[in-house]
C-alpha positions as CSV (number, residue, x, y, z in Angstrom):
1,X,37.7,158.4,111.0
2,X,35.4,161.0,112.6
3,X,35.7,161.7,116.3
4,X,33.1,162.6,119.0
5,X,33.1,163.4,122.7
6,X,30.0,162.7,124.7
7,X,30.1,165.0,127.7
8,X,27.8,163.6,130.4
9,X,27.4,163.9,134.2
10,X,24.9,165.1,136.8
11,X,23.1,168.4,136.5
12,X,25.2,171.4,137.5
13,X,28.6,169.6,137.3
14,X,30.1,171.9,134.7
15,X,29.5,170.1,131.4
16,X,28.7,173.3,129.4
17,X,31.5,175.1,131.1
18,X,33.9,172.3,130.1
19,X,32.6,172.5,126.5
20,X,33.0,176.3,126.4
21,X,36.6,176.3,127.7
22,X,37.5,173.3,125.6
23,X,36.3,175.2,122.5
24,X,38.3,178.3,123.6
25,X,41.4,176.2,124.2
26,X,41.2,174.6,120.8
27,X,40.8,178.0,119.2
28,X,43.9,179.2,121.0
29,X,46.0,176.2,119.8
30,X,44.7,176.4,116.2
31,X,42.6,173.2,116.4
32,X,39.1,173.0,115.0
33,X,36.3,171.4,117.0
34,X,32.5,171.6,116.7
35,X,30.1,171.7,119.7
36,X,26.6,170.4,119.5
37,X,23.8,170.8,122.1
38,X,21.8,167.7,123.0
39,X,20.0,169.3,126.0
40,X,16.4,170.3,125.1
41,X,16.2,172.4,128.3
42,X,19.3,174.6,127.6
43,X,18.7,178.3,127.5
44,X,22.0,179.9,126.3
45,X,25.6,179.1,125.4
46,X,28.9,180.8,125.6
47,X,30.2,178.8,122.6
48,X,29.0,178.7,119.0
49,X,26.6,175.8,118.5
50,X,27.1,173.7,115.4
51,X,23.7,172.2,115.7
52,X,21.0,172.1,118.4
53,X,18.5,169.5,119.5
54,X,16.1,172.4,120.3
55,X,15.6,172.7,116.5
56,X,14.0,169.3,116.8
57,X,12.2,169.5,120.2
58,X,12.3,171.7,123.3
59,X,11.5,170.8,126.9
60,X,9.3,173.9,127.2
61,X,7.0,172.9,124.3
62,X,6.7,169.3,125.7
63,X,5.8,170.5,129.2
64,X,3.1,172.8,127.8
65,X,1.6,170.5,125.2
66,X,1.7,167.2,127.2
67,X,1.4,168.7,130.7
68,X,4.5,166.9,131.9
69,X,7.0,167.9,134.6
70,X,10.6,168.7,134.0
71,X,11.9,165.2,134.5
72,X,9.1,163.5,132.5
73,X,9.4,166.1,129.8
74,X,13.1,165.6,129.4
75,X,12.7,161.9,129.1
76,X,10.1,162.4,126.5
77,X,12.4,164.7,124.5
78,X,15.2,162.3,124.5
79,X,13.0,159.4,123.5
80,X,11.7,161.6,120.7
81,X,15.4,162.2,119.7
82,X,16.0,158.5,119.8
83,X,13.1,157.9,117.4
84,X,14.4,160.6,115.0
85,X,18.1,159.8,114.8
86,X,18.1,159.0,111.1
87,X,16.0,161.9,110.1
88,X,17.4,164.7,112.3
89,X,20.9,163.6,113.6
90,X,21.8,161.8,110.4
91,X,21.1,165.0,108.4
92,X,23.0,167.2,110.8
93,X,26.1,164.9,110.6
94,X,26.1,164.7,106.8
95,X,28.5,167.6,106.4
96,X,31.2,166.1,108.6
97,X,34.0,164.1,107.2
98,X,37.3,162.5,108.1
99,X,39.2,164.0,111.1
100,X,36.2,166.2,112.1
101,X,35.7,166.4,115.8
102,X,32.3,167.0,117.5
103,X,31.7,167.6,121.2
104,X,28.1,166.8,122.3
105,X,26.9,168.8,125.3
106,X,24.4,166.4,127.0
107,X,21.6,166.8,129.5
108,X,22.2,166.3,133.2
109,X,19.7,163.6,134.0
110,X,21.9,160.7,135.0
111,X,19.2,158.0,134.4
112,X,19.7,158.7,130.7
113,X,23.1,157.2,130.9
114,X,22.7,154.6,133.7
115,X,19.3,153.0,133.2
116,X,17.6,154.0,129.9
117,X,18.8,152.9,126.4
118,X,18.5,156.4,124.8
119,X,22.2,157.2,124.7
120,X,23.3,153.6,124.0
121,X,21.1,153.9,120.9
122,X,22.7,157.3,120.2
123,X,26.2,155.8,120.5
124,X,25.4,152.9,118.3
125,X,24.1,155.2,115.6
126,X,27.3,157.2,115.7
127,X,29.5,154.1,115.5
128,X,27.5,152.9,112.5
129,X,28.3,156.2,110.8
130,X,32.0,155.8,111.2
131,X,32.5,157.9,114.4
132,X,35.0,157.0,117.1
133,X,33.3,158.0,120.4
134,X,34.7,158.7,123.9
135,X,32.7,159.6,127.0
136,X,33.8,162.5,129.2
137,X,32.1,162.0,132.6
138,X,32.1,165.2,134.6
139,X,31.9,165.2,138.4
140,X,31.9,168.2,140.7
141,X,35.2,168.4,142.6
142,X,33.2,169.3,145.8
143,X,32.3,165.6,145.9
144,X,35.7,164.8,147.2
145,X,35.1,166.6,150.5
146,X,32.5,164.0,151.4
147,X,33.4,160.3,151.0
148,X,29.8,159.0,150.8
149,X,29.1,161.5,148.0
150,X,32.3,160.6,146.3
151,X,31.4,156.9,146.4
152,X,28.0,157.8,144.9
153,X,29.6,159.8,142.1
154,X,32.1,157.0,141.4
155,X,29.3,154.5,141.2
156,X,27.4,156.7,138.8
157,X,30.5,157.0,136.6
158,X,31.0,153.2,136.7
159,X,27.4,152.6,135.9
160,X,27.6,154.8,132.8
161,X,30.9,153.1,131.8
162,X,29.2,149.6,131.9
163,X,26.0,150.8,130.2
164,X,27.7,152.7,127.3
165,X,30.7,150.4,126.8
166,X,32.9,153.2,125.5
167,X,36.4,154.6,126.2
168,X,35.8,156.7,129.3
169,X,37.6,159.7,130.9
170,X,36.3,160.9,134.3
171,X,36.9,164.6,135.0
172,X,36.8,166.3,138.3
173,X,35.4,169.8,137.4
174,X,35.4,173.1,139.3
175,X,38.9,172.7,140.6
176,X,39.4,176.4,140.3
177,X,36.9,177.0,143.1
178,X,37.7,173.9,145.2
179,X,39.0,174.6,148.6
180,X,40.4,171.1,149.3
181,X,42.9,170.7,146.6
182,X,45.5,169.2,148.9
183,X,43.2,166.2,149.5
184,X,42.6,165.5,145.8
185,X,45.5,163.0,145.2
186,X,43.7,160.3,147.2
187,X,40.7,160.5,145.0
188,X,42.3,160.7,141.5
189,X,43.3,157.1,141.6
190,X,41.3,155.9,144.6
191,X,42.3,152.9,146.6
192,X,39.1,151.0,147.5
193,X,40.3,149.9,150.9
194,X,41.2,153.5,151.8
195,X,37.8,154.7,150.6
196,X,36.1,151.8,152.5
197,X,37.8,152.8,155.8
198,X,36.7,156.4,155.4
199,X,33.2,155.3,154.4
200,X,32.8,153.2,157.5
201,X,34.0,156.1,159.7
202,X,31.4,158.4,158.1
203,X,28.4,155.9,158.3
204,X,26.8,153.8,161.0
205,X,27.8,150.2,161.8
206,X,24.5,148.9,160.2
207,X,25.9,149.9,156.8
208,X,29.1,147.9,157.2
209,X,27.9,145.0,154.9
210,X,26.8,147.5,152.2
211,X,30.0,149.5,152.4
212,X,32.0,146.4,152.0
213,X,30.1,145.3,149.0
214,X,30.5,148.7,147.4
215,X,34.2,148.7,148.0
216,X,34.6,145.2,146.5
217,X,32.7,146.3,143.4
218,X,35.0,149.3,142.8
219,X,38.0,147.1,143.4
220,X,36.8,144.4,141.0
221,X,36.3,146.8,138.2
222,X,39.3,149.0,138.9
223,X,38.1,151.4,136.2
224,X,37.3,154.6,138.1
225,X,39.9,157.2,138.2
226,X,39.7,161.0,137.7
227,X,41.6,163.8,135.9
228,X,41.3,167.2,137.6
229,X,40.2,170.2,135.6
230,X,40.8,173.8,136.4
231,X,39.3,175.8,133.6
232,X,41.4,178.9,134.4
233,X,44.6,176.9,133.8
234,X,45.5,176.2,130.1
235,X,47.8,173.4,131.1
236,X,45.0,171.7,133.1
237,X,42.7,171.8,130.0
238,X,45.5,170.5,127.8
239,X,46.1,167.6,130.2
240,X,42.4,166.7,130.1
241,X,42.3,167.0,126.3
242,X,45.4,164.8,126.0
243,X,43.7,162.1,128.1
244,X,40.6,162.3,126.0
245,X,42.6,162.2,122.7
246,X,44.6,159.2,123.9
247,X,41.4,157.3,124.8
248,X,39.9,158.0,121.4
249,X,43.2,157.6,119.5
250,X,42.8,161.0,117.9
251,X,45.5,161.9,115.4
252,X,46.9,158.5,114.9
253,X,45.3,158.1,111.5
254,X,46.8,161.4,110.4
255,X,50.3,160.2,111.5
256,X,49.9,157.0,109.5
257,X,48.8,158.9,106.4
258,X,51.7,161.3,106.7
259,X,54.1,158.4,107.0
260,X,52.6,156.6,104.1
261,X,53.0,159.7,101.8
262,X,56.6,160.4,102.7
263,X,59.0,159.5,99.7
264,X,61.5,156.7,100.2
265,X,65.2,157.6,100.3
266,X,66.6,157.8,96.8
267,X,63.2,158.1,95.0
268,X,61.4,161.4,94.8
269,X,58.2,159.7,93.5
270,X,57.8,157.8,96.7
271,X,58.4,154.3,95.2
272,X,60.6,151.7,96.8
273,X,63.6,152.7,94.8
274,X,64.0,149.2,93.3
275,X,64.7,147.6,96.7
276,X,63.3,144.2,97.4
277,X,60.5,144.6,100.0
278,X,60.1,140.9,100.6
279,X,56.6,140.8,99.1
280,X,55.1,143.1,101.8
281,X,53.7,145.6,99.2
282,X,55.8,148.5,100.3
283,X,54.6,148.6,103.9
284,X,56.7,150.8,106.2
285,X,58.1,149.6,109.5
286,X,59.0,146.0,108.4
287,X,62.5,145.4,109.8
288,X,65.2,144.1,107.5
289,X,66.6,140.7,108.1
290,X,70.2,140.8,109.5
């Protein structure tokens, strides 16, 4: 199995910073990951890029040749990528094999994940190629200081979860510069009724029906929770990576392979040592009858 992280979220929420510190963390613990850029508007990186969508198309070229603005140009670039998945992405991924791990640093235009089919097509392409994919949705921790903004961010995350239909880890980024850390606990696993009461206090009475509907939606899905990330704290990065690996079941195949290759007691060649396995073909973990 091959593994992939799809790092998404609003512009400026710290996606590239997350990718950079994740790469550094994995280097420190002796783990190999590859980071790929899917943002045609990116300018520079602090991490080594395994492959780059700008080799296929760039936002600057599209804006100049087609006279499009930044938003329209980015949409055109991603639709061009969608049309060239087999030719470009398929070729870039040919060199990866079992247990390889690729992190995709994605653009910050949220309609790509909430409304359009570009990334759903991208995800389906990866799945067909034998990749196990997890979404890491980044949200700026400063959203937690304003309940309406937090609700908007949670709804965006929920929309992406429904659209992409993948294992999903929501990360509160920029915890290292957040001044309201003591208020975070209420937002990591939000109680809809608590958020609703705060939302009503922050908005006028004419929004009561809308606020109630939003609270009921979050409560019905019960999917939105967040993991805090302080990129200056190695334990914080390790906790985020643990949650992502758990969601994607990374490493479980390796454990099974290691177990399968261990020799049975009394037989150096790894055979069953002449014991009756009850017709199970030597499978491990089958309890003996008492």
